[in-house]
N, C-alpha and C positions, 0 to 999 in steps of 0.2 A: 339709478346708476350715477355714481361719482364721477363726473365728468373732468374734474380738476386731475385728477391722477393721470388721465389720457390725454391732455393737452400738451402735456411733455415731449410727445412725439413729435408736435409739430415745431418745438421750440426751433429745431435744427434748420427746418425748412425756413423760418423767418429768418434765421442767422445766414444761412448759406444759399438760400435760394436765387432766382434769378434778379438780376439787377439791371436797370437802365444804362448805367454807365455812360453817359451823355446820347446812347442811340435812340431809336425811336421804339415804344412798347412793342410795336408788331416786327421788329426786326425777327425776332426767334421765339414764335408761339409754340406752346407744347397744348396739345389738345387730349383730354383724357376722356373715354366711355367712363363715365363715374359708376353706372350699373354694373358693366362688364368687371370692371377691374373688383368692385365690392364682393361680387358672386364668387369671381376666382378666389380671391383670397379666405373668402369665408368658407370654401371646401377643404381648404387645406391646412386652416389654421385654427385649433380647437380652442383659442385662450377663453378662459372664463375669468369673470371678474370675481370679487372677495363674496358676492353673495352667490356665485355658481351660476350667473348668468352668460351665456355663450357671447363674448363681443369680439371673436374672432375676425369678422366680417370690418367691423369698425378698426382695430388694432390694423390688421393688415393692410385696409385700403389707405390710412394714415401713412404707414411705413412705405408701402409702394408709391405714393405720391410724392412723399418727401424724397426717396431714393430717385426717382426721375427727375425732380426738381434739383438736386442735389447735383446729379451726374449729368444733366443737358443745359443747366443753368439759362434757363429762358428767360427771355424779356418779359414775356407774359403766359401765365397758365389759365387756360380755362376748360373746366370741367364740366362734361357736357352728360346731361340727363336725360332718357326717355321720356317723351313727353307723354302725358296723361293720354290713354288711348290708345297707345303705339302707334304702329304704322298703317294709316287707314288704305295708304295708296297699295301697300303689299298687300292688304286684305282684299282690296277691289281686282287684283291681279289672281291673287290665290286664296280663296274663301277661306281654306283649312290652315291658312297659317298660323304656326305655332298653337292650333287646336290641340295636339294631343301631348302638351308637354305637362308633366306634373304639375300639381300647386307647389310653390317653394315653400321649404320646410318652416315652422313655426319659428326657430331659434333666428332663422334669416329675416323673416319677416318683423320679428320684434326690435331689430338693429335698424332698420329703414328711419325711424324718425329721428334717430341721433347723427347719422353721418352728414346730410346737409348741412345741418346747424353748425357741424364743427368746421366745416369747409369756410362757410360764410365767418365764423367767429375767427378765421385766421386770413381772412380778407383774399380769399382766394376766388377769382371770380367765377360763375357756374352760370349754366345757361338749359332751358328745358324748352321746348315747342309743343303744344299739343298737337298731335296727331302724327308725331313724327317721331322716329327711334334715333338714338344718340348718333349712331354710324351714320345715317343720312344725314344729320345736321353737321357732324365733323366733316363729312365727303364736301359738303356744300362749302362750309368754312374755309376748307384747304383751298378749293378751287379759287374761290373769291382772293384768299389769299396771295396765290399762284400769279391771279391776274392785276394784284395791286402792284 
């Protein structure tokens, strides 16, 4: 996949994203559930590259993150990904948690290796904690930030 063509989507983020403007880095933090955003846009954006490969998840993800950064002008953005193994705590409470979900489409799985490196390439921080889902991590970070 030729990534150069799609890096332009983040150029606007780099130009118009949140800046510190003399404030503190944690003055206005934007927390994004990376996988949730990726799956939502994958489902509605059927974009393919020049080789006919579905890249709607990647393109939509970059546009969604770019739009959020542009509109909210955070001092820091953190994209949170589900940790390996998902939520151990939730499966202890309810062993059938997510057990009946269909396997993700192959076109979605093929995009996974690209979207985290794209986030890193544009110097947007990301976090993943094994055994925890993104929404649990986001909730914890938000609570800690509210107490700071």
